[in-house]
N, C-alpha and C positions, 0 to 999 in steps of 0.2 A: 905428653907433658904431665908433670906431676901437679898434684893439687897442693896449693900452699895455704896454710892455716895461720891467721894472725889472731893473737889473743888480746882482747880488750876486757880487762876484768875477768868475768867468768863466761863471757860470750865469745864463742868461736865464730869468726866471720870467714866464709869461704871465698877465696879469690881464684877464679878459674880463667886461665888464658886459652885453654883448649880442653874441652871436656872429654875424657875417656868414657867408655860406655857405662862403667859402674858409677861414675860421678854424675852423669846425666840422669841415671835412674834415681840417685839420691836427691838431687835437686828437684826432679819431677815429683817425687813423693812429698817432699817438704812443701813445695809450692802448691800442690793440690790441697793439702791440709790447710795451708794458710789462706787459700782462696775460699774454701768452704767456711772457714771461721769468719772472714771479713765480709763475705758477700752480703749478709743482711744489713750491715752498717752502710755499705756503699749503696745498696738498693734503697735504704731508708733516706740517705742523704739526697738521692735523686729527687724524691718527693719533697723533702724539706727545702731544697734549693728552689724548686719550681714554685712552691707555695710562699716562701718568705724571703728569698734572696735574689730573685730575678724579676724586678718590677716591670720589665717590658715583656715578660712571657705571658702566654695565653692562660696559664694555670695559676698565675699569681693571686694570692689572697690578701696579704698584708705583711707589714714588717715583723721582725722577731718580737716575741713577747706581746703580741697584739692578737686579741681574739676576734675572729671574723666569721660571720655566719653567712651561709648560703641559703637563701629563703626559697628553696625549691629542691626537688629530688634530682638525683644524678641522671644524665642522659648519655647517649653515645658520644656527645661532644666533650665529656669529661674524661681525660685520658692520663691524668697524673697518677691515679691509683688503679691497679689492675683488680678485676673482680669486685667492683664497688657494689654496695647495695643501692637500691633505688626506693627504699621504704621510708627512710628517715632523713629529713633535711639535716645536713651536716653543719657543724661549727668547728673551726680549726684554730689551733695556736701552736706555733713552733717556739719552743722554749730555748733561750740562751741563759743558763743558770750560773754562768761563771762569776758574775759580780754579786748577785743577790737573788733571793727567791722571788717567786711570782705568786700573787694571790688570785685565785680563780673563784668567782662567785657563781653558784648555782641557785637560781631563784626557786622559791616554793611553787609547786604546780599541783594540779588536781591528782587525786589518788589513782585514777585508772589510766593515766598516761605514763608511758615508759620514757625515761631519759637516763643518760650515763655519760660520764667523762672518762674515756679510755686513755690512760696515761702509759705511754710507750717509750721505753728507753732507746738509745741509739742502736742497741743490738736487736731491736724489735721485740723484746720481752714486754708482756703486759704487767705493769708494776702495781696498778691500783685502779679502782672504779668508783669514784664518787658518783652518787646517783641512786636510782631506785633500789637496786638489789642490796647494796652495802649500807646506804644511809637513809633510805626512804625518800619520799618526795617533799620533805620539808625544807630542802635547800640549805645553804650555808656558805661560808667563806673557807676555802681550802688553801693552805699554804704549801706550795710546791717548791722544794728546795733542791739544790744540787748535792752531790755526794759530800758527806762530812760537815755540812753546815751546822754551826753552833750558836747562832744568834738568838736574840730574845724574841719570843713569840708574843705578838700583841693580843690584847683582849679581842674577843669576837671571832677568833679562828676556831672553826669546828674540828678540823683535823690537820695535822702536819704530815705531809707525805714526802719522803726523801727519794729522789730519783738517783739511780746509780751512775748516770752519765750527765754531763753538763749540757749536751744537746739532747733534746727530747721532743716528743710530739704529743699533743692532746687532741683527741677527736670527740666531740660531743654529738650524740645522736638523739634526736627528739622525735618521738613517735608522731606520725601523721595518720589520722584516722580515715581521712577521705580528702579528695581535692577541695571540698568546701571547708576543710579544717585548716587550710594553709594560713589563713589570716591569724588564727589563734597561735599557730606555731611561730609565726613572725613575731607576735607579741612576746612569746616566751624567749625567743632568741634575742630580742632586744634587751632583755634583762640579764643575759649572760655577760659577765664583766671579767676583765683581767687587768691587774696593775702590779708593777714591781713593788716590793715590800716597802721601800722608803716612801713611795707615793701613797700607798695604802695607809701607812702609819703616820704620815705627815712628818717624817724625819729626814735629816740630810741624806742625800744619796751617797753611797760608798764610792770609792775610787773606781773609775771605769776600768774594765778589763783590758788587757792588751788588744790592740786593734788586729783584726783578722782580714787578710785578703782571701775572701771566700773562694774556694777553688771551683772553677766552672765544671759542670757535669752535665752530661746528656746521655741518651742511649748509646750514641756512637762513642763518646769518651769513656763510657764504662767498658768498652772493648779495647780501645787504643791506649788509654791512660789509667787503666784499672789500678795498678799497683801504686801509682803516685797518689791517687785519691784515697786508697786504703791507708797509706802512710800519713796523709794529712789528717785523717779522722781519728787516729789513735789518741791525739791530745785531748779529745772530748770524751773518751771512753776508758776509764780506769778498768783494769782487768778484774773479772770476778775471781773469787777463790776457785781453784780448779782449772783456770785458764793458763797456768804456767807453761805447760808444754806448747800450747798454741802461740804464746808470746815469744817463746824461745825460737820457734819456727820462723816467726816474722823477723826476728833479729838476725837469724842465719841468712835471710834473704835481703838484708840491708834495709828492712822496713822498721823504722823506729819512731817513737813519739817525737813530733816536731822535726823529724828528719826529712831530707829531700831524697826522693828515689828517682832514678838510680844514682847511688853515690859512686865515688871513685873506687870503692872496694869491690865492685861487680864488673866482671868482664862483659863485653858485648855479647858473647855467646850465652852467658847466664841470663842476661836481660832478654834476649830473643827467646830462650827456652821458657822463661817465666811467662812471657806473653803467649806463647803457644799453649802452655798449661792452662792459662786463664780461659782461653777459648774452649779447650776440651772439657774443662771442669764445669764451665757454665752449661754446656750441653748435658753433662752428667746430672747436674742439679735440676735442669729442666725435665729430664727424663724421670728423675725421682719424684718431682712435683706431680707429674702426670699419674703416678701410682698412689698418691695420697688420697684416701677416701674417708678416713676416720678423723674428723676434726677434733675429737676429744683428746687426741694424742699429738697434735701438731702446733697448738697455740697455748701459751700459758705464762705463768710467772717466771721470774728468774730461777727460782728454786726448781720448778717443774721442768724447765728447759735445760737445766745444768748438764753440760757435757754432751748434749744432743745437737751437735753442730750441723750435721747434714740435714736433720729434720728441720732445724731452724732456717737453714738456707733454702731448702725446698719450699717451706711455707712462705718465706719472703718472696720467692719467685712465683709461686702459684696463687697466693692470695694474701699479700702483705696486709698487716693490720687486722688479721682475723682475731676475733674475740676469744677469750678463755671460755671453756665449755660451760662453766657456771653461768656466764652471761649470755652466750648464744651457742647453740649446737648447730653445726653445719652438716648437711648431707650432700655430698658431691656426686652428681650423676654424670659420668662420662661414657657409660656403656648401657645398653639395653639389657633386658632380662636374659638374653642369649649371649651376653658378653661381647656383642658387636659394638664398635664405636658409634655414637650418635652422629648421623650424617644428614643434614637438611637437604642435600642435593638429591639423594636417592631414597630417603626414608621419611616415613610419617610415624608418629608415636603417640601413645596415650599414657596418662598417669591417672589411676583411679583411686579416689578416696571413698571409703565407706564411713558411716558415722563413727565406727570404732577405730579407724586408722587415720583420722584427722590428727595432725601434729598436736601433742599435748603441751600447752604453753601457759604461762601466767601473763605474758605480754602479747605477742603476736607471732605469726609465721608468714613466710613468703617463699615463692619459687621464682627464681630469676634466671634469665637466659643470657648466655655469653658465647661469643665466637671463640673457638679454640686457639686460633693462631695469635690473636691480639689480646685476648682475655678482657675485652670490653663489652659493654652493653650493645645489643644488636638493633641497628636502625631498622624500622619497619613502617608500613603504611598507616598503621593505627596508633603509633607511638606508645605501644604497650611493651614494657620491658619485664614485667613480672605479673604474677597473680598472687594475691595475699589474702590473709584472713579478713581484713576489712571489706573485701570484695565478695565475701561468701553469699550475702543476700542476693546479689545479682547474678550468681552462677546458676546455670541450668542443672537440675537434679533429675535423676531417674525416679521411677515409681518406688524403688527400693531405698531412695535417699542417697544414692551414690552420686558422686561428682566426678565426671570424666574430663580431665584437662587434655587438650590436643596440642602437641608440640610438633609443629611442621611449618614449612615455608609458606604454603598457600592456605587461605582461609578454609576451614572445614564446612563453610556454608553459613548463610545468615542466621539460621536457627541455632547453630552451635558456636557462633563467633564470640559470645560472651566468655566461653571456656577456652578460647584460643590463645596460646602463648607463641607468638611468631618466632620462627627459627631462621637462621641464615641459610644460604644455599651452599653450605660447607659443613665441615666437622664442627660440632658445638658441644657445650656442656651446660648443665643447669645446676644451680645450688639452692637447696632448701635450707632456709634459716629458721631456727626456733629460738626466739628471744625469751629469756627466762624459762628454759625448758623445765618441765616438771620431772619428778623423780623417775617416772616410768620411761621417760625418754633417755635419762642418764644411765639407768641400770639395765636397759635392754628389754624391758617388758613391752615397750612399743617398738615396732620395727617399721621403717619407712617402706611404703609400697614400691614395687619395681616399676620402671618405665618399660612399656611393652611396645614392640614394633607392630604397626598395622600393616596388613597385607595390601 
């Protein structure tokens, strides 16, 4: 059969009733690029839906434009975010900025405590960071707007931050010094506030945005209904400059802003092929995520991530909502010093810090355990998911001042249990986080010590 081309303006829409080999290859290549481009948005929406649009769900936090704090650290029961930290109690807000901006209030806190509001667009780019690194600890009211907003800024606003997408996510991290410090963190969290601009300014509310039938999403629907979800999300994500080719790819596949997929311009064969490509490309992204080890190159601003579509997709798969390197440096350990995968079923491991190799930070550092298959925290008999710098005083040291951490399934014994980070009985990985890394960590003068296998 021949391939028939229908022209609508400047967009060529392919209608295929039976795909010859060359046409299948063409569609396969275009769909692969389109999947890589949209994957971070769909993955991001999965979390947003669970947090703000599914009141009956186990991960629900609160309605849109509402700031909700979790007065505890994350445990294996928290499964909406992969590779979560367990150092900082979280506060969350899912922004719907279609009608008007939202004002987020960060309270003043003591100078030695770290906090930040990570502002993430729908593409998973890190847009800004109100908080310790950028603004200090004096607090303030921050006006978060949608793309192109031109309204009046009321008095009292510390900074105006324009988000490039109308759906966006805010994550506040508040440093916890020790378990005894949790009550102080709760007091800080109680002073985080969010209000739409009209409520903040005491002005009439603008007209409500068009009602949205929020599309259902789950891990299973990300496989079966992926392209429908991608098409739905385009209305909230204006393209960045440089995304023209990617948007043209989407149009070729019948994926359009506010369009329904599949439309009548796609044959059943094309629809089936696109679903096949989605499954294959998700595996490709997953494999690429397993190879990412340098966090300084995988998370960042829209400018830093421009055109790096596969990196952005792999980062969303392997550790969505990772911080920009200036905020936090991640060292990802998936292999031991001999390049063998870390396996809690057959192996025992150690990580040795000398006084010179302790992570150089202006805030804090941590080492956190995850199972490889699910990418969640690891349940264990002592409920310990990480070892971090606030725990240093309680860790056992050698006569030389060295600290040896033990990464294994079973306890290394009562004498060494303070230094034990429990591993699962399967393949695992660990992530070292350096919050507010110092210059020597960023420029390579400090090198993270290797994880070594014990005989």
